[in-house]
N, C-alpha and C positions, 0 to 999 in steps of 0.2 A: 386433557392438559389444563382446561379452563379453571383449574383449582391449582394453578401454578403460574405465578408472576415470573416472567423473565425480564430482568432488570439488565438492560443492554446498555453498557458505559462507553460513551465514545469521546473523542476529542471534542467535538463541536456540532457533529450533526444531531439534529436536522438544521442547526443555523449554519449561515456561511454557505459555501460551496465546495467544501471539501468533502473526503469519506464518501465519495459519489456511489462506490460499489455497494454501500448498505442499501440503497434504494433496490436494488436486484434482490437481495437476501431478504429483507423484512418478509414479502409476501410468503416465504416458504417457511419462515418462522411462525407465521400464522397459521398458516397449513397444518403445522405440526400441532396446533392446539393451544398454543401459549398464549396468554396476556401478556402484553410487552408494556414496558415503562421505560422509555428512553432516558437515560442519566449523562447529558453532556458535561463535560467538566469544564468547559469555558463556552462563551457566547460569541457570536459575530452578527454583522446585520442580515437581516433576512432569514426568513424561516421557511424551508421547503414543506409542501404540501406531505401528508402522510396518509395511509390508508386508515380506514375506519376502524376502530378498536386499538389503535396505538397512542399510548399517553406520553406527555413529556414532562419532565420534572427538572428544576434547575437546583435540586437539593444539594449538588456537589459543586456548583458553580461559586467561586469566591473572588469579590471585588478586590480592588487593589489595596485598600485598607486592611480588609480581611486578611489577605495574602501576607501583608506587611505583620499585623499582629499575631497570625498562627506561626510564622518564622520566629519572632520573638518568644512566643509561649512554649513553643514544640519542637523548633528547630535542633535544638542542641540538647536533645534528651538521650536517654539510653541507646536507642538504635544508631544515632548518630556516632555516639563515641564508640561502639562496638565496630561500626564500620572503619571509623579511623585508627582504632587500636588494631585492627586487623591487618592494616596496611591495604586497605582496598582502594583508598582514595588519593589521586593525583595530588601533589603538595602544588595547589595554585589556588587562588581565591576563588575563581570560577566553579572550579570543581567542588569546593567546599560549600559554595554559595549552592549550588545545584542540590548538592546532599541534605543541606539544611531545609529546603524547601521540600525535597520528598519526603523526609521525616514529617514535615508538618503536616504534609497533604494526607501522609498514611494516616496520622492521628485523626486528623479533622474527618476525614472521609470516614474512617471506620466508624464513629461516632455516628454519623449521619446515616450510614448503611445500615448500621443496626437498628436505627430509629425506623427507617423504611421497613426493615423486615419485619420488625415487631408489629408494625401495623397491618402486614399482610396476615401475619399469624393471628392476630385479633380478629381478622375478617375469615379465618378459616381456610386460608391459601397459603400454600408452599411457596417458596424462594427459590430461583436460580439466577446466580450471578454469572453474566457473560460481559467479559471486557474485551472491547474489539482491539486494544492494543495492550502489551504486557508492560504495565508501569506500576508506578507505586500504589495506584488505587486498587490495581488487582492484588496487591499485599493486604490493602485496607478490607477486601471483600472476605479473605480469609479469616479462619476462626469463628465464623458464624455459624450457624446451624444449615445453612444452604450450601449446596455445591458451588464450586467456583470452577468457570471455564474460561480460559483467554485465548484469543488469537496471539499471533504474532506475525510480524510483517518485515520491516526492514530496520529503522533505526531503533526498534525495541530488541533487535536481536543482535546485530552486527555493531560492534564498538567502533568501526571506522566510520560510522554515520553519525558519530557523537562528537561534540567537541572535546578535544584531548583523549579521545578514544574511552571515554568512560561512560558507563551506565549506573546511575544511581542504585543501590540497594540489588545490585546484580545476583549477590550471593545469597540474602535474605529472600528474594522472590522464587528461588530455584525450586523449593520443595513446596510450596504453599498451594497454588492451585491444582484442584483435581485433575485437570486435563490442561495441556498445553498445547495449541493447535497451530504450528507454523504453517506457512503457505508455500514452502519448498522443502523438499528434502536436504539443501545445505542448511536452510534454517535449522532443522531438526539436529543436524549434525554439530552446530554451532552451539545450540542450547544444551544439548547433551554434554558437551565439553564444559559449558558454564555450571553445570551440576544438576541440571533438570533430568530427574529418574527417566531412563529409557520407556518404562512401562506407562508413565503419565503422557508421553508424547504421542499425538496423532497428526499425520502429515494430511493436510486438506487443503485442497487448491480452491481460489476464488473460482468464479465463473461469470459468464455474460449471457445474455439472453440469445437464443438462436434466432436467427433471421436469413432469409434467402439472399445470397450475396449476388451483387449485379454484375462482377467480374469485369470492373474496366481496366483494360491493359493499355500501357503506352506504348507509342511506336518503338520499332527497333533502334532508331537513332537517338532515342529520348532516354534519360534517367531521370525521373522524377521520385523523390524521397520525402518523407513525412517524418517529423519527430513530434512527439506530444509528452510534454512533461512540464513540469514548473521550472521557471528560470532561476535555478539555484545552483549554486557551486559544483555540488556532488554530481549534478547532470551533465556536467562539461561540455555545455552547448558552444561554447566557444572553441572547442578542440572540434566539434562537428562542423562549425563553420569554415576553419581552417583546413579540415580533410577535405571537404567540398571545393574550396578554393583551390586546393592543389589538384583535385581531381578533374576539374573543368580545364585547368591549364595544360595538364597531360594527356586529355583528351577534347583537342579542340573541334572535332567534326561531331561532338556529341553535345546535343540541348540539354543542359542540367536544369533541374528546378528543384528548390526546397521550399517545403512548406512545414513552418511550425505553428504548432497548437499550443496554448500555454502561457500564463503569466507568472509573475513574480518578481523578488527583488532586484535581478540582475537583468530583466528584459530590457530597460534603457540601456544599460550596458553594453549588451548583446546587438541591440539595433546601432549603438555607434559603431561597435566593431564591424558589423555588416556594412554600413555605409562606407567606412574608409577602406575595408579589404575586399569586399564582393562586388560593389559597384564598379563597371567599368570592364567586368570582364565579359565579353560579348555573347558568349555561350553561356551564362549563369545568371539566373534570376531566383529572387528569394520573395517570400511572403511572410510576415510575421502576423499571424492571425490574432494573437491574444487569446483571452480566456475565450472557451466555448463550453456550453452545456454537454453533458454526455449524450443526449439525444443529437445534439449537433455535431459532435465527433463522429458519431454512428453514421449519419447522415453523410458527412463528408467522405468518409472512408467509401460509402457505398456508390457516391455519385461521383467521385475524382478519381481518374486515372492516376495511380500511384504503382512505383515499382517495388517499393519496401518502406515500411516503417523501421526506422533505424534509431537505436539507443546505445550511447557511448558513455553510459554512466560509470563512475568509479565504484560505486557500490549499489546494490540491487538487493529488493527481495524477490518477487515474480511479478513483471509490471502488467498490470491489468490492460493497459492500452495494447500489450502484445497479444494478449487473448482477444482484443476486439478486432486487431487487424488481423489475425488468423481466420476467425468467423467470417471477415468479409473476403477471404480468399487473397489477403496481401502478404507477401512474404516479409520475413523479419531478419535484421541484422542486430545483432547484440552483443556487447563485450562479455567476456565469461566472468562474472562477477556475480556473488550471490547464486540466486536459484535461477538466473537466465538461461543456463545450459539445459535446463529442464523444459524450457519451452523452445529454443533455438537448435533443432536439431536439422540434419541435412536434408530432409524431405520437406522443410518448410522455410528454409533459410542459411544465413552464414554466420557462425559464430566467430568473433574476433577476439584476439588477444586482449587483455586488460588494458593494456595501453593504447590499443587500437592505432598501430602505427601505419604510416601511410601505404606502404607497400600490402600490409593485410587489408586495409581499408580497400584499396583500388582493386586488388583481385576480387573482394567481396561484390563490389558495385559491379565490376565486369561480369561476374558470374550470374547476375540477375537476368541475363538472357534467356537463361534456362527456363524462367518461369512466365515468359512472355507468350503463352497459349493459354486456352480456356481449360485445356485438359489439367494441367498443372496447378492452376488457380482453382478449380472445384475441388483437386485433391487436397490442397491446404485448407480450405473451407471444411470438408469433411474431418478432416484431423483436429481442426479448431473445435468443432461440435463434439466430436469424440472425447477431447481432452478436458474442454473447459465450458462445457454447457453449465448455465447457472441453475436449470432445473434439476440436473443429475448431481452437481456437485453440493448443492445447498441441501437437497433432500437427504444425501447421502451424511452430511454433517449432522443434520437433525436425528436421524435414525440411528446413527452409529457413536455419536457423541453426546448430544444433549439429552435426547430421551432415555437411554440407559441411565444416567446419572441421576435423573429424576426417579425413576422407578425404582433404582437401587435405593435412593433416599426415603423413598415413600415403605419401602419394606423394613 
């Protein structure tokens, strides 16, 4: 495949700290023989180290002035009015502005991607577009001479994760990629309902590296829970804090500890909430750790006694942190939203109703006693390796999705 350049379109990776799971996937893309050129659509401070042979191009990055100019020039074109006249756009200024920007990105990125592809063709190489998110840039990749594959995760699938429940260009994008690869079966069902042809849908889970878990188990009278997410509204960390407060008050003989890993726009608000609502409860303590690197999170899970990773999000794809927890032998508790039910099965944890009511939450935390033994924890780790091994899942993705498209295109 060295005559094929895989253009990997990301949000910011390798800049900033997000999209950490790509660090685990890239070695398997290289193993499959691709030349890789990463195309972030925006930048952030800091750039992570990459394996040898991986290039980065800022060809798709638009500065503030460029964004404004592109919106003025291309935002209200034919595609914009097709969406408006089809009744696909909510009648509010924010939705209209998001659509105009999406249309501008579609036009500008299409021109720039065609330039990149033409350069590869002049060098005697084929191109393959792989967008990590199902966005207007995915639409921009389509219509070229190269195959287009896109993953789809959460806010690029589920309308409820977007402002006003609106995903710009949702109708247009449905039939453009050669393959749409959601990370959950629930995501696939949602995309099919949005018009993506079922024959183009391939469910492929993300994965995490295999490691030998240390199986640290809290004492019987302890309930130590971990949450790991950005501090944003959809994660409902305030709800989790309130449920833990209620649980500690209802179980005064139980020593309750909450660790939260992750930063975000609502972290200060969460800290203030915890200070006013959780401090003073004698059997409840908490630690807000803030941001940690992926390696630090994995180390924490393997060296800290934890009863469960808890996620009470209002909407989800398939949380990678749950995959990490399972491979560390840690039970998981999660709300029945998105693809969470595909991870949280009775043999590894407890599925909560979407509203995470107090009775269900209390029953779930009480039930963690059944996992307080090495045999149960080892079983969870084994299930995690079977379902969410990075080596297995990413090799399967290359072998079953990417390589067949390249080989079919070459023929």
